[in-house]
C-alpha positions as CSV (number, residue, x, y, z in Angstrom):
1,M,0.0,0.0,0.0
2,R,2.8,2.4,1.0
3,A,4.6,1.6,-2.3
4,A,1.4,2.5,-4.2
5,V,1.0,5.8,-2.4
6,L,4.6,6.7,-3.2
7,F,4.1,5.8,-6.8
8,L,1.0,7.9,-7.1
9,A,2.8,10.8,-5.4
10,A,5.6,10.5,-7.8
11,F,3.2,10.4,-10.8
12,A,1.4,13.5,-9.5
13,C,4.7,15.4,-9.3
14,A,5.6,14.3,-12.8
15,A,2.3,15.4,-14.1
16,V,2.6,18.9,-12.6
17,A,6.1,19.1,-14.0
18,Q,4.8,18.5,-17.5
19,E,2.5,21.6,-17.3
20,P,4.7,24.4,-16.0
21,K,3.0,27.4,-14.7
22,R,3.8,30.1,-17.2
23,P,4.8,33.6,-16.0
24,S,2.0,36.1,-15.7
25,P,2.2,38.8,-16.8
26,L,4.7,38.2,-19.6
27,K,7.7,40.4,-19.2
28,P,10.3,40.8,-22.0
29,G,14.1,40.6,-21.3
30,P,14.8,44.3,-21.1
31,E,12.5,44.6,-18.0
32,F,15.1,42.5,-16.1
33,Q,18.1,44.6,-17.3
34,S,19.5,47.6,-15.6
35,P,18.5,51.1,-16.9
36,D,21.8,51.5,-18.7
37,V,21.5,48.2,-20.6
38,R,17.9,49.0,-21.5
39,A,19.0,52.4,-22.8
40,L,21.8,50.8,-24.8
41,Q,19.3,48.5,-26.6
42,A,16.8,51.2,-27.3
43,D,19.3,53.5,-29.0
44,D,20.1,52.2,-32.5
45,F,23.2,54.4,-32.6
46,A,24.5,52.9,-29.3
47,N,23.3,49.3,-29.6
48,P,26.4,47.3,-30.5
49,G,24.2,44.7,-32.2
50,M,23.4,47.2,-35.0
51,L,26.9,46.7,-36.3
52,W,26.0,43.2,-37.1
53,V,22.7,44.3,-38.7
54,A,24.7,46.7,-40.9
55,R,27.1,44.0,-41.9
56,G,24.1,41.7,-42.6
57,G,22.7,44.3,-44.9
58,E,26.0,44.3,-46.9
59,L,25.9,40.5,-47.1
60,W,22.3,40.6,-48.2
61,R,23.3,42.7,-51.2
62,A,26.5,40.8,-51.9
63,P,26.7,38.1,-54.6
64,G,26.9,34.4,-53.5
65,A,29.1,31.7,-55.1
66,N,26.9,31.6,-58.2
67,G,26.5,35.4,-58.5
68,K,23.0,35.5,-57.0
69,R,22.2,37.8,-54.1
70,C,19.6,37.5,-51.4
71,A,18.3,40.9,-52.7
72,D,17.7,39.4,-56.1
73,C,14.9,37.2,-54.7
74,H,13.7,39.1,-51.7
75,G,14.4,42.8,-52.5
76,A,17.2,45.1,-51.6
77,D,15.4,46.6,-48.5
78,A,14.4,43.2,-47.1
79,A,10.8,44.4,-46.6
80,S,9.8,40.9,-47.6
81,M,11.4,39.6,-44.5
82,K,9.1,41.5,-42.2
83,G,7.5,39.0,-39.8
84,V,9.7,36.0,-40.8
85,A,11.7,36.0,-37.5
86,A,8.4,36.2,-35.6
87,R,7.3,32.9,-37.2
88,H,10.5,30.9,-36.5
89,P,11.3,28.2,-35.5
90,R,8.8,26.5,-37.9
91,H,8.4,23.3,-39.8
92,D,9.8,23.9,-43.2
93,P,8.1,21.7,-45.9
94,S,11.0,22.3,-48.3
95,L,13.4,20.9,-45.7
96,G,11.0,18.4,-44.2
97,R,12.0,19.3,-40.7
98,L,11.9,22.0,-38.0
99,T,14.3,24.9,-38.6
100,D,15.1,28.1,-36.9
101,L,15.9,31.4,-38.6
102,A,19.6,30.7,-38.8
103,G,19.0,27.3,-40.4
104,R,16.5,28.7,-42.9
105,I,19.0,31.4,-44.0
106,E,21.7,28.8,-44.4
107,A,19.5,26.5,-46.4
108,C,18.5,29.4,-48.7
109,R,22.2,30.3,-49.2
110,S,23.1,26.8,-50.1
111,R,20.2,26.1,-52.4
112,H,20.0,29.4,-54.3
113,Q,23.5,30.8,-54.1
114,G,25.6,27.7,-54.1
115,S,27.4,29.1,-51.1
116,P,29.4,27.0,-48.6
117,D,27.9,26.5,-45.2
118,L,28.7,29.1,-42.5
119,A,29.5,28.1,-39.0
120,R,26.5,29.0,-36.7
121,E,28.4,31.5,-34.6
122,S,30.5,32.9,-37.4
123,P,30.3,36.7,-37.8
124,E,28.7,36.3,-41.3
125,A,26.0,33.9,-40.1
126,L,25.2,36.1,-37.1
127,A,25.1,39.2,-39.2
128,L,22.6,37.8,-41.7
129,E,20.5,36.4,-38.9
130,A,20.5,39.8,-37.1
131,F,19.7,41.7,-40.3
132,V,16.7,39.4,-41.1
133,A,15.5,39.3,-37.4
134,H,15.7,43.1,-37.2
135,Q,13.1,43.4,-40.0
136,S,10.5,41.9,-37.5
137,R,11.3,44.2,-34.6
138,G,8.2,45.2,-32.9
139,L,6.0,42.4,-34.3
140,P,4.5,39.8,-31.9
141,V,6.0,36.3,-31.8
142,A,3.5,34.1,-33.6
143,V,5.0,30.6,-34.1
144,S,2.9,27.6,-35.1
145,T,2.9,24.5,-33.0
146,D,0.3,22.6,-34.9
147,G,0.6,19.8,-37.5
148,P,4.2,18.7,-38.2
149,A,5.6,21.0,-35.6
150,R,3.6,19.5,-32.8
151,E,6.0,16.6,-32.0
152,A,9.0,19.1,-31.7
153,Y,6.9,21.3,-29.5
154,E,6.1,18.5,-27.1
155,R,9.7,17.5,-27.1
156,G,10.7,21.1,-26.3
157,R,8.2,21.2,-23.4
158,S,9.6,18.0,-22.0
159,L,13.2,19.4,-22.2
160,Y,12.0,22.6,-20.5
161,V,10.8,20.7,-17.4
162,A,13.4,18.0,-17.3
163,R,16.0,18.2,-14.5
164,V,19.5,18.0,-15.9
165,G,23.1,18.3,-14.8
166,Q,24.9,17.9,-11.5
167,L,22.7,20.7,-10.1
168,N,19.6,18.7,-11.0
169,L,17.7,21.8,-12.2
170,A,15.2,22.4,-15.0
171,C,14.5,25.6,-17.0
172,T,11.2,26.0,-15.3
173,H,12.8,26.2,-11.8
174,C,14.4,29.5,-12.7
175,H,12.2,31.1,-15.4
176,D,8.7,30.1,-14.1
177,E,9.2,29.7,-10.3
178,R,12.0,32.3,-9.5
179,W,11.8,35.0,-12.1
180,G,12.4,38.4,-10.6
181,R,14.7,37.1,-7.9
182,T,18.5,37.4,-8.2
183,L,21.2,35.0,-9.0
184,L,24.8,36.1,-8.5
185,A,23.5,39.7,-8.2
186,E,21.7,39.5,-11.6
187,P,17.8,39.4,-11.9
188,I,16.4,36.1,-13.2
189,S,14.3,36.8,-16.3
190,Q,11.4,34.9,-17.6
191,G,13.6,33.4,-20.3
192,H,12.0,34.7,-23.4
193,P,13.9,34.4,-26.7
194,T,12.6,37.7,-28.3
195,G,15.9,39.6,-28.3
196,W,18.1,37.1,-30.0
197,P,20.5,37.2,-31.6
198,A,21.7,39.6,-28.9
199,Y,24.8,41.5,-27.9
200,R,25.8,40.1,-24.5
201,L,28.2,42.4,-22.5
202,E,29.7,39.3,-20.9
203,W,30.7,38.0,-24.4
204,Q,31.6,41.4,-25.8
205,S,30.0,40.1,-29.0
206,L,26.7,39.2,-30.7
207,G,25.6,35.7,-30.0
208,S,22.8,33.3,-31.0
209,L,20.0,32.0,-28.8
210,H,21.6,28.5,-29.0
211,R,24.8,29.8,-27.6
212,R,22.9,31.3,-24.7
213,L,21.0,28.0,-24.1
214,R,24.2,26.0,-24.2
215,A,25.6,28.4,-21.5
216,C,22.6,27.6,-19.4
217,F,23.3,23.9,-19.7
218,F,26.9,24.6,-18.8
219,G,25.7,26.6,-15.8
220,V,23.9,23.6,-14.3
221,R,26.8,21.3,-15.2
222,A,24.9,19.3,-17.8
223,R,25.7,18.0,-21.2
224,Q,25.5,20.8,-23.8
225,P,23.4,19.9,-26.9
226,A,25.1,21.0,-30.1
227,A,24.0,24.3,-31.6
228,G,21.4,23.6,-34.3
229,S,20.6,20.2,-32.8
230,E,17.0,18.8,-32.7
231,E,17.1,19.3,-29.0
232,L,17.8,23.0,-29.0
233,L,15.5,23.6,-32.0
234,A,12.6,21.9,-30.1
235,L,13.4,23.9,-26.9
236,E,13.5,27.1,-29.0
237,L,10.1,26.4,-30.4
238,Y,8.6,25.8,-27.0
239,L,10.2,29.0,-25.7
240,A,8.9,31.0,-28.6
241,D,5.4,29.7,-28.0
242,R,5.7,30.5,-24.4
243,A,6.6,34.1,-25.4
244,R,3.7,34.3,-27.9
245,G,2.5,37.9,-28.2
246,L,5.7,39.5,-27.0
247,A,7.4,41.7,-29.5
248,V,10.6,40.7,-31.4
249,E,13.3,43.1,-30.2
250,A,16.4,41.8,-32.1
251,P,19.2,42.7,-31.8
252,G,18.8,42.8,-28.0
253,V,21.4,43.8,-25.5
254,R,21.9,41.6,-22.4
255,R,24.2,41.7,-19.4
């Protein structure tokens, strides 16, 4: 009898963990930053991430390996990219899998420009991602979790609540249960991905969301999934859905 009670208690705990209580109200990343960091992000002339946006614009108009430019298909001012970042990650029928914005840009370069792959954290890849993401700034996150994307979404949710690493912590423990508190003198945010790629002062560089997620895994002393892996793509989709309605703010600035 006692064993049955313990089993049911464990099952109940697991069931609760599968449905994390989402933060309310939703608060974007800048609300957890100091006034000087918020001001840095808000000023396009001071925001260091805008250097990558400018470089991305140059790459947008530059010919690829076969002479074709992004601008040849999508227009020189990238107006056609408005809203694209807000809808990623998404299941891409042409690729037959879930992809994030960085992966979609890379696939497009490879297919239509014949260009060699760029490393995910390379300056060129980050610049193109920042340029395209910037076109959606101010638009609400609106990812789809239906149809072919549903399996990845469920996997992302499972990853979000799974205890990992030597510290035995899950994403939900910090970003649902303890947001607003401090950790090492820094406020814990709600963990929304709306500002990425972002310039992180600790890095002194622009970085991708996957780099930030890997840093979290490192922080709890867990195995770090590879950037661009199915695990991180699924987690990114769940995070994006969790931030649904918040505005894209790329390139963000974070401490």
